[in-house]
C-alpha positions as a Python dict, from the first residue, in 0.01 Angstrom:
ca = {
    (1, 'M'): (0, 0, 0),
    (2, 'R'): (-374, -37, 56),
    (3, 'I'): (-362, 209, 346),
    (4, 'F'): (-210, 474, 118),
    (5, 'K'): (-493, 432, -134),
    (6, 'T'): (-746, 458, 149),
    (7, 'I'): (-592, 779, 281),
    (8, 'L'): (-478, 945, -43),
    (9, 'G'): (-736, 807, -284),
    (10, 'P'): (-675, 673, -634),
    (11, 'A'): (-343, 773, -793),
    (12, 'S'): (-521, 882, -1112),
    (13, 'K'): (-696, 1159, -918),
    (14, 'Y'): (-356, 1334, -893),
    (15, 'D'): (-301, 1341, -1270),
    (16, 'N'): (-391, 1694, -1380),
    (17, 'N'): (-415, 1584, -1746),
    (18, 'I'): (-737, 1392, -1687),
    (19, 'P'): (-1057, 1495, -1510),
    (20, 'Y'): (-1086, 1461, -1136),
    (21, 'A'): (-1452, 1357, -1176),
    (22, 'Y'): (-1751, 1375, -1411),
    (23, 'E'): (-2082, 1552, -1367),
    (24, 'A'): (-2417, 1503, -1539),
    (25, 'R'): (-2655, 1799, -1530),
    (26, 'Y'): (-3024, 1739, -1587),
    (27, 'C'): (-3228, 2057, -1629),
    (28, 'F'): (-3567, 1982, -1479),
    (29, 'I'): (-3732, 2318, -1559),
    (30, 'D'): (-3687, 2449, -1912),
    (31, 'G'): (-3566, 2807, -1933),
    (32, 'L'): (-3423, 2815, -1581),
    (33, 'D'): (-3070, 2748, -1469),
    (34, 'E'): (-3192, 2487, -1221),
    (35, 'Y'): (-3070, 2131, -1256),
    (36, 'N'): (-3001, 1809, -1071),
    (37, 'S'): (-2639, 1695, -1071),
    (38, 'Y'): (-2497, 1345, -1063),
    (39, 'F'): (-2127, 1287, -997),
    (40, 'A'): (-1893, 995, -1063),
    (41, 'D'): (-1520, 927, -1077),
    (42, 'T'): (-1549, 764, -1421),
    (43, 'I'): (-1748, 845, -1732),
    (44, 'C'): (-1846, 479, -1777),
    (45, 'S'): (-2003, 451, -1430),
    (46, 'L'): (-2188, 780, -1476),
    (47, 'I'): (-2332, 678, -1814),
    (48, 'S'): (-2430, 335, -1684),
    (49, 'Y'): (-2617, 499, -1396),
    (50, 'L'): (-2792, 751, -1625),
    (51, 'K'): (-2906, 475, -1859),
    (52, 'T'): (-3030, 262, -1568),
    (53, 'M'): (-3228, 562, -1437),
    (54, 'G'): (-3387, 609, -1780),
    (55, 'F'): (-3226, 940, -1880),
    (56, 'N'): (-3199, 1015, -2250),
    (57, 'P'): (-2857, 1147, -2359),
    (58, 'G'): (-3025, 1436, -2538),
    (59, 'A'): (-3165, 1564, -2206),
    (60, 'I'): (-2835, 1562, -2016),
    (61, 'E'): (-2520, 1772, -2026),
    (62, 'L'): (-2198, 1597, -1921),
    (63, 'Y'): (-1891, 1775, -1784),
    (64, 'E'): (-1532, 1685, -1709),
    (65, 'I'): (-1444, 1824, -1368),
    (66, 'Y'): (-1086, 1939, -1326),
    (67, 'K'): (-946, 2103, -1016),
    (68, 'D'): (-963, 2448, -1175),
    (69, 'R'): (-1242, 2425, -1435),
    (70, 'D'): (-1541, 2236, -1576),
    (71, 'V'): (-1540, 2139, -1944),
    (72, 'Q'): (-1859, 2038, -2124),
    (73, 'I'): (-1824, 1709, -2312),
    (74, 'P'): (-1954, 1707, -2670),
    (75, 'P'): (-2254, 1468, -2691),
    (76, 'Q'): (-2105, 1276, -2985),
    (77, 'L'): (-1839, 1141, -2746),
    (78, 'Y'): (-2095, 961, -2527),
    (79, 'S'): (-2401, 910, -2748),
    (80, 'S'): (-2500, 813, -3097),
    (81, 'N'): (-2745, 1055, -3259),
    (82, 'G'): (-2824, 1198, -2915),
    (83, 'D'): (-3064, 909, -2854),
    (84, 'N'): (-2848, 615, -2745),
    (85, 'W'): (-2572, 599, -2486),
    (86, 'L'): (-2237, 455, -2592),
    (87, 'F'): (-2114, 169, -2371),
    (88, 'G'): (-1815, -55, -2319),
    (89, 'N'): (-1555, -60, -2594),
    (90, 'K'): (-1740, 200, -2806),
    (91, 'L'): (-1728, 446, -2516),
    (92, 'C'): (-1361, 367, -2450),
    (93, 'Q'): (-1275, 415, -2817),
    (94, 'S'): (-1456, 747, -2819),
    (95, 'F'): (-1278, 883, -2511),
    (96, 'R'): (-944, 741, -2621),
    (97, 'R'): (-940, 1025, -2876),
    (98, 'I'): (-920, 1285, -2598),
    (99, 'Y'): (-718, 1079, -2345),
    (100, 'P'): (-484, 883, -2578),
    (101, 'D'): (-213, 837, -2314),
    (102, 'H'): (-458, 724, -2046),
    (103, 'I'): (-692, 473, -2214),
    (104, 'G'): (-527, 181, -2390),
    (105, 'N'): (-655, -131, -2562),
    (106, 'E'): (-619, -341, -2248),
    (107, 'D'): (-579, -89, -1969),
    (108, 'C'): (-729, 232, -1840),
    (109, 'E'): (-585, 476, -1590),
    (110, 'F'): (-936, 534, -1457),
    (111, 'S'): (-961, 169, -1339),
    (112, 'D'): (-835, 257, -991),
    (113, 'R'): (-1139, 476, -927),
    (114, 'S'): (-1471, 410, -760),
    (115, 'Q'): (-1769, 313, -976),
    (116, 'A'): (-2017, 481, -740),
    (117, 'V'): (-2243, 766, -848),
    (118, 'S'): (-2365, 1035, -610),
    (119, 'R'): (-2614, 1318, -626),
}
């Protein structure tokens, strides 16, 4: 079974009802469409990384990455007042509203994914 996961990747990546990945876009020059991107398989790992790196939620745009489109995530889903990142259960509760069949009280379909963040 482990060999299948190694070759095919996490099963949740094949569910078209949830994002394939998440992207954070940080615009480093105001007025230009130039930005640094950070990618992760889960929203919780991406937000943890951004907080650790000292990014303010008000300076970042987050996107759900699907196979055929990118969808910007409203800031109120991942931050409070645009100044503080949501973490842990508060973040899960927030995203449970948009993924009700995929994030439960005790389980999460995203748990099979990597927690790594890449640039």
